[in-house]
Residue, then its C-alpha position, 0 to 999 in steps of 0.5 A: m500500500g505504499v506505506p514505508a517500513i513501520g520501524s519509524m512508527v514504533f516510538m509513537n506506538f509506545f506513546r500510544v500504549t502509554a496514552i491508553p492508561m492516561v485516558f481510560r483509567m480513573g482520572g484520565l479524560f479525553s475528547t475527540a474531534l471527528d469529521r465524516n468518515d471518507t477517503w484516506d486522503t481526507q482523513l490525513d488532511w483532518a489529522e493535519i488540521g487537528e494537529s494545528i488546532k491542538q498546537k494552538w490550545i496546547a500553547r495556551g495551556g488549554i489542554l494537556d501537551d501530547l505533542a499535538d500528534n495523537p490521531f486515531m486513524a483506521l482504514y475500512e473496506s479494503n482501504m476505500w474508506a477511512h476514519c480519523e479522530e483527533i484525540f486531545q487530553y485534558d485534566a478535569r481538575d483544571p478550570k482552564h482545561l474545562a473552559s477550553l473544551e467548548p471553544m475547541f469543539i466549535e473550532f473543530s466543527v468549523a474546520a469540518i464544515e469548511k471541508c464540506m464535512e459534517p462533524l460526526s458528533a452531530t448527536d450533540a444538540r448544539l452542533r445539530k442546530i448548526v449542521s441541520p440547515l446545511m444537510g437538508h434540514y434533516n433535524e426538522w424531519q427528525k423532530k416530526v418523526s419524534a412527535l408522531v412516534d413519541a408525542n409525550r417525549a417519553a424517550d430522551t430526545g437529547m441525543y437525536c432531535d433536541e437543539v440548543d445554542f453554543d456559548f459563543s462568548k468564549v469563542e474568538p469573534e473571527l471564528k464565530a464570523k467564519l462559522d456564520r459565513l459558512v452556514e450562510k454559504f452552505k444552508w439549504s433553502e426551501d428549493g433545495p441545496p445551495s447552488 
């Protein structure tokens, strides 16, 4: 597949093995930023975008320093389809880290939208409100189905059709303006997709 010898990857593999207890044992916390699963080249691009976003937040002291190079990537279907999660770790006891999470989430989401990809964390009610108009207003249909099937809202609709606003007060104004431009550019009208 044109991949060079794996010897140079051994060191990073040791890092990855050490990262697992830091993440999954008690007290270890992480989050991940995803774009749409797609071809391998798009996922390599996503890893580079994620690294640059993480470097900025590491430099600010907003997340733990993992050298900004810690994507989880996988190939599927005979290498025709790929997945990339840009993993970042944080200390839940550090108020600065906790304050960084939502602005980082917004920044990763804007980066995915800019690539014409929906972030795979669209189950988040904040993100769903933004991406639904960019994807044929799918959530309007989901809310209608939910109202027919579960009129009394016995099920928790938070994961599949509720919508809430992001707290943009912690986001750089330029990033918010960029998001507004992207939403305006890509949102669907009553007649269909943007031209």
